[in-house]
C-alpha positions as CSV (number, residue, x, y, z in Angstrom):
1,M,12.2,11.3,-11.8
2,L,11.2,11.0,-8.1
3,H,11.6,7.2,-8.1
4,G,12.9,4.3,-10.0
5,G,10.7,2.3,-12.3
6,E,9.2,5.3,-14.1
7,I,9.1,3.6,-17.4
8,Y,5.8,4.9,-18.6
9,N,7.1,8.1,-20.1
10,S,9.5,6.4,-22.4
11,I,9.1,3.7,-25.1
12,K,12.8,3.3,-25.2
13,V,13.3,1.3,-22.0
14,Q,14.2,-2.3,-22.7
15,R,16.1,-3.0,-19.5
16,D,15.2,-1.3,-16.2
17,F,18.1,-0.9,-13.8
18,S,16.4,1.9,-11.9
19,V,14.4,-0.3,-9.6
20,N,16.0,-2.4,-6.9
21,I,14.0,-5.6,-6.6
22,N,15.0,-9.3,-6.3
23,P,16.7,-10.2,-9.6
24,L,15.2,-13.7,-9.5
25,G,11.8,-12.2,-10.0
26,M,8.4,-13.0,-8.4
27,P,8.4,-16.4,-6.7
28,E,6.4,-19.1,-8.5
29,T,4.4,-19.7,-5.4
30,V,3.0,-16.1,-5.6
31,S,1.9,-16.3,-9.2
32,R,0.3,-19.7,-8.7
33,R,-1.5,-18.8,-5.6
34,L,-2.9,-15.6,-7.2
35,C,-4.2,-17.6,-10.2
36,E,-5.7,-20.3,-7.9
37,N,-7.6,-17.7,-5.8
38,V,-8.9,-15.3,-8.5
39,S,-12.5,-16.1,-7.5
40,L,-11.8,-14.4,-4.1
41,L,-11.8,-11.0,-5.8
42,T,-15.6,-11.0,-5.4
43,Q,-15.2,-10.5,-1.6
44,Y,-14.0,-7.6,0.5
45,P,-10.5,-7.8,2.0
46,D,-9.9,-8.6,5.7
47,Q,-9.3,-5.2,7.1
48,E,-7.2,-6.7,9.9
49,C,-5.1,-8.9,7.6
50,R,-5.4,-11.7,10.1
51,A,-4.0,-14.5,8.0
52,L,-1.2,-12.4,6.6
53,R,-0.1,-11.1,10.0
54,A,-0.1,-14.6,11.4
55,S,2.2,-15.6,8.6
56,L,4.4,-12.6,9.3
57,E,4.7,-13.6,12.9
58,K,6.2,-16.9,11.9
59,Y,8.5,-15.1,9.4
60,T,9.7,-12.3,11.6
61,G,9.4,-13.6,15.1
62,V,7.3,-10.5,16.0
63,P,3.9,-11.3,17.4
64,A,1.0,-10.6,15.0
65,R,-0.6,-8.1,17.4
66,Q,2.6,-6.0,16.9
67,I,2.4,-5.9,13.1
68,L,0.4,-3.5,10.9
69,C,0.1,-4.1,7.2
70,G,-0.4,-1.4,4.6
71,N,-0.6,-0.5,0.9
72,G,3.2,-0.4,0.6
73,A,5.8,1.1,2.9
74,S,5.0,4.5,1.6
75,E,1.4,4.5,2.9
76,L,2.7,3.3,6.3
77,I,5.2,6.1,6.5
78,E,2.5,8.7,5.8
79,A,0.1,7.1,8.3
80,A,2.8,7.0,11.0
81,V,3.7,10.6,10.6
82,R,0.0,11.6,10.9
83,G,-1.0,9.1,13.6
84,L,1.9,9.9,15.9
85,R,1.4,13.6,15.3
86,A,5.1,14.3,14.4
87,R,5.5,18.1,14.0
88,S,9.3,17.9,13.4
89,I,11.0,15.1,11.6
90,L,14.8,14.5,11.3
91,L,15.8,13.2,7.9
92,T,19.2,12.6,6.3
93,A,20.2,14.0,2.9
94,P,20.4,12.1,0.7
95,S,17.5,9.8,1.5
96,F,14.3,8.3,0.1
97,S,12.0,11.1,-1.2
98,G,9.0,9.4,0.3
99,Y,10.0,10.5,3.8
100,G,10.0,14.2,2.8
101,H,6.7,13.7,0.9
102,A,5.1,12.3,4.1
103,A,6.4,15.1,6.2
104,R,5.2,17.8,3.8
105,A,1.8,16.2,3.5
106,A,1.4,16.4,7.3
107,E,2.8,20.0,7.3
108,A,5.6,18.8,9.6
109,E,8.9,20.7,10.0
110,I,11.7,18.9,8.1
111,R,15.1,19.0,9.8
112,C,17.9,17.8,7.6
113,H,21.2,16.1,8.6
114,V,23.5,16.3,5.6
115,L,25.7,13.3,4.9
116,K,29.1,14.2,3.5
117,R,30.5,13.0,0.2
118,E,34.0,12.9,1.6
119,E,32.7,10.5,4.3
120,D,31.1,8.3,1.6
121,F,27.7,9.5,2.7
122,A,28.0,7.3,5.9
123,L,26.1,8.2,9.0
124,T,28.5,9.2,11.8
125,D,28.4,10.5,15.3
126,R,27.7,14.0,13.9
127,Y,24.1,12.8,13.6
128,L,23.7,12.8,17.4
129,D,24.1,16.5,17.5
130,D,21.0,17.0,15.4
131,L,19.2,14.2,17.3
132,A,19.9,16.1,20.5
133,R,17.6,18.9,19.3
134,R,14.7,16.5,20.1
135,P,12.7,16.1,16.9
136,D,9.4,14.4,17.3
137,M,10.4,11.7,14.8
138,A,13.6,10.5,13.1
139,I,13.6,8.2,10.0
140,L,16.7,6.2,9.1
141,C,17.1,3.6,6.3
142,S,19.7,0.8,6.5
143,P,20.9,-0.1,4.0
144,A,20.4,3.5,2.9
145,N,18.7,4.6,-0.2
146,P,20.3,5.6,-2.6
147,V,23.8,4.9,-1.4
148,G,23.3,1.3,-0.2
149,N,25.6,1.6,2.9
150,R,24.6,0.2,6.3
151,I,24.4,2.2,9.5
152,D,27.1,1.1,11.9
153,R,25.3,-1.4,14.3
154,S,26.6,0.2,17.5
155,L,25.7,3.7,16.3
156,F,22.2,2.6,15.4
157,L,21.7,1.1,18.8
158,R,22.9,4.3,20.5
159,I,20.4,6.3,18.3
160,A,17.6,3.9,19.4
161,E,18.5,4.3,23.0
162,I,18.6,8.1,22.8
163,C,15.2,8.2,21.0
164,E,13.8,6.0,23.7
165,R,15.0,8.3,26.5
166,Q,14.1,11.6,25.0
167,G,10.7,10.5,23.5
168,T,11.6,10.7,19.8
169,W,9.8,8.3,17.5
170,L,12.4,6.3,15.4
171,I,11.4,4.6,12.2
172,A,14.0,2.1,11.1
173,D,13.4,1.4,7.4
174,E,14.7,-2.1,6.6
175,C,13.2,-2.6,3.2
176,F,16.6,-3.6,1.7
177,L,18.0,-5.5,4.7
178,G,16.6,-8.8,3.4
179,F,19.3,-9.0,0.7
180,L,22.0,-9.2,3.4
181,P,23.0,-12.6,4.8
182,D,23.1,-11.4,8.4
183,E,19.6,-9.9,8.4
184,Q,18.5,-12.0,11.4
185,E,21.4,-10.9,13.5
186,T,21.2,-7.2,12.7
187,T,17.6,-6.4,12.3
188,M,16.3,-3.7,14.6
189,R,13.0,-5.6,15.1
190,R,14.9,-7.5,17.9
191,L,14.5,-4.4,20.0
192,L,10.7,-4.7,19.8
193,L,10.8,-8.0,21.8
194,P,11.6,-8.8,25.5
195,P,13.6,-7.8,27.3
196,R,14.2,-4.6,25.2
197,N,10.6,-3.7,24.3
198,H,11.5,-0.3,22.9
199,Q,8.4,1.9,23.0
200,R,9.6,4.6,20.6
201,L,10.9,2.3,17.8
202,L,9.0,1.3,14.7
203,V,10.5,-1.1,12.1
204,L,9.4,-0.9,8.5
205,D,9.7,-3.5,5.9
206,A,8.0,-4.5,2.6
207,F,7.4,-7.3,0.2
208,T,8.3,-5.1,-2.8
209,K,12.1,-5.6,-2.9
210,R,12.8,-9.0,-1.5
211,F,9.9,-10.8,-3.3
212,A,10.0,-8.6,-6.5
213,I,6.3,-7.6,-6.3
214,P,6.2,-3.8,-6.5
215,G,2.9,-3.8,-8.4
216,I,1.2,-5.5,-5.4
217,R,1.9,-2.7,-2.9
218,L,2.4,-4.4,0.4
219,G,4.4,-3.3,3.4
220,Y,4.3,-3.8,7.2
221,L,5.2,-1.9,10.3
222,M,6.2,-3.4,13.6
223,A,6.1,-1.9,17.1
224,S,6.3,-3.0,20.7
225,D,2.9,-1.5,21.7
226,P,-0.2,-2.5,19.6
227,E,-1.9,0.7,20.7
228,V,0.7,2.7,18.8
229,L,-0.2,0.7,15.7
230,D,-3.9,1.3,16.4
231,R,-3.2,5.1,16.2
232,I,-1.4,4.6,12.9
233,H,-4.0,2.2,11.5
234,A,-6.7,4.9,12.2
235,Q,-4.9,7.0,9.5
236,Q,-5.2,4.4,6.8
237,P,-8.1,4.1,4.4
238,E,-10.5,1.3,5.0
239,W,-9.6,-2.0,3.2
240,S,-6.1,-0.6,2.7
241,V,-4.6,-4.0,1.8
242,S,-6.4,-5.7,-1.2
243,V,-7.4,-9.3,-1.5
244,P,-4.6,-10.0,-4.1
245,A,-2.0,-8.3,-1.9
246,Q,-3.0,-10.5,1.1
247,I,-2.9,-13.6,-1.0
248,A,0.4,-12.7,-2.5
249,G,2.0,-11.8,0.8
250,A,1.1,-15.0,2.5
251,A,2.3,-17.0,-0.5
252,A,5.6,-15.1,-0.6
253,L,6.3,-15.9,3.0
254,E,5.9,-19.6,2.2
255,T,8.5,-19.4,-0.5
256,D,11.4,-21.9,-0.2
257,P,14.2,-20.2,1.8
258,Q,16.6,-21.1,-1.0
259,Y,15.0,-18.4,-3.1
260,L,16.4,-15.6,-0.9
261,K,19.6,-17.5,-0.3
262,T,20.3,-17.7,-4.0
263,A,19.4,-14.1,-4.5
264,R,21.8,-13.0,-1.8
265,E,24.6,-15.0,-3.1
266,M,24.0,-13.7,-6.7
267,I,23.8,-10.1,-5.6
268,A,27.0,-10.3,-3.5
269,A,29.0,-11.9,-6.3
270,E,27.6,-9.6,-9.0
271,R,28.0,-6.5,-6.9
272,K,31.6,-7.2,-6.4
273,R,32.2,-8.0,-10.1
274,M,30.3,-4.9,-11.3
275,T,32.0,-2.6,-8.8
276,Q,35.4,-3.7,-10.0
277,A,34.5,-3.3,-13.7
278,M,33.0,0.2,-13.1
279,E,36.0,1.3,-11.1
280,N,38.3,0.1,-13.9
281,M,36.3,2.5,-16.2
282,G,37.1,5.4,-14.0
283,L,33.7,5.6,-12.3
284,R,33.6,6.4,-8.5
285,V,31.7,3.6,-6.8
286,F,30.7,4.3,-3.2
287,P,30.9,1.6,-0.5
288,G,27.6,-0.3,0.0
289,E,26.1,-3.7,0.6
290,A,22.6,-3.4,-0.9
291,N,21.2,-4.8,-4.1
292,Y,22.1,-1.6,-6.0
293,I,25.3,0.4,-6.6
294,F,25.6,4.1,-6.1
295,F,28.3,5.8,-8.3
296,S,29.3,9.1,-9.8
297,S,30.7,10.0,-13.2
298,E,32.1,13.1,-14.9
299,I,30.7,11.8,-18.1
300,E,26.9,12.1,-18.8
301,L,25.6,8.5,-18.7
302,Y,21.8,8.7,-18.2
303,Q,20.7,9.8,-21.7
304,P,23.4,7.7,-23.6
305,L,22.2,4.6,-21.7
306,L,18.6,5.4,-22.3
307,D,19.4,5.8,-26.0
308,R,20.5,2.2,-25.8
309,G,17.3,1.1,-24.1
310,I,18.8,1.0,-20.6
311,L,17.3,3.0,-17.7
312,I,19.4,3.7,-14.6
313,R,18.4,6.0,-11.7
314,N,19.5,9.6,-12.2
315,C,20.1,10.8,-8.6
316,D,20.6,14.5,-9.1
317,N,17.2,15.3,-7.7
318,Y,18.1,13.9,-4.3
319,R,18.9,16.6,-1.7
320,G,22.6,16.5,-1.1
321,L,23.5,14.9,-4.5
322,K,24.4,16.5,-7.8
323,K,24.6,16.0,-11.6
324,G,26.6,12.9,-12.4
325,D,25.4,10.9,-9.4
326,Y,23.7,7.6,-10.4
327,R,22.3,4.4,-9.0
328,T,22.0,1.1,-10.7
329,A,20.3,-2.1,-9.6
330,V,22.2,-5.4,-9.5
331,L,20.4,-7.8,-11.7
332,R,21.2,-11.2,-13.2
333,P,24.7,-11.7,-14.7
334,E,23.6,-11.6,-18.3
335,E,21.7,-8.4,-17.7
336,N,24.6,-6.8,-15.8
337,N,26.9,-7.7,-18.7
338,I,24.7,-5.6,-21.1
339,L,24.9,-2.6,-18.7
340,L,28.7,-3.0,-18.3
341,R,29.3,-3.2,-22.0
342,A,27.1,-0.1,-22.6
343,L,29.0,1.8,-19.9
344,A,32.3,0.8,-21.4
345,E,31.2,2.0,-24.8
346,I,30.1,5.4,-23.5
347,V,33.2,5.9,-21.4
348,Q,35.6,4.9,-24.1
349,A,33.9,7.2,-26.6
């Protein structure tokens, strides 16, 4: 299983904890707007996503000319690697498999910085030694996937400054940052605006997680220089972002701010409660802040949970992880209770 949400090979799945999307589900504004505009499916999409980028400008504070939309974050990662001609890419292990997929597709050299279990898989100053080897590109995710921990703010800023000086492209993947209450204060997209205007930084985000619409496939990439985005845009297929995706994205950005506020509060409370319960069962829960929990167990959990209709993410195929490493989403309290009861039954047995 390369990703979460791979429910199509099993008829057993009744509750999917392998994907990390907003537990409140798709906003009502999105479903309503899609239904109201179904007749627009008879026309071609706007290749420039003008209306959507204008909405994103209001939402992010980044000018529309500095935003590129794509068919999910994954497409934009691949387009960036090709468009910026990255021949060597520094990745962390563990990290999202899509980064490596994009590097291999472009036949780029993958350089790997291994995160240490004894350091809770946190990014430390050790990373700077690998960065000093001047890779063409570095990709970092904060909060990280699959562990869910954030990169220390001062370290992340140092990394951005080093990349700027030495000419390394830095992609900051913030697809999970929207679930944290201090997103506006900590987002790296602030470095794309005056007076910073970092030329080597790209910030990646998506609608998938925060608005619970993974089936739509919609992401966006931000940069200081629109010409950089033009180079990346040239690597995308024509009409990359569909009419439904553009409609859904604009509607999602109009959602009442209370939607995300409620989700953030629920996730924070449930994450704390679930962590305590799992630790009481003897499971090792690693520090994190995202809308998912990374943990390890000496007891096999994946198949016994699947036998009960519950799918979690088996993480042993991540580079740097091993058998017994798992990730679970933080969902609504009633759903989390079902998972916790099942875990308790398996552990006690």
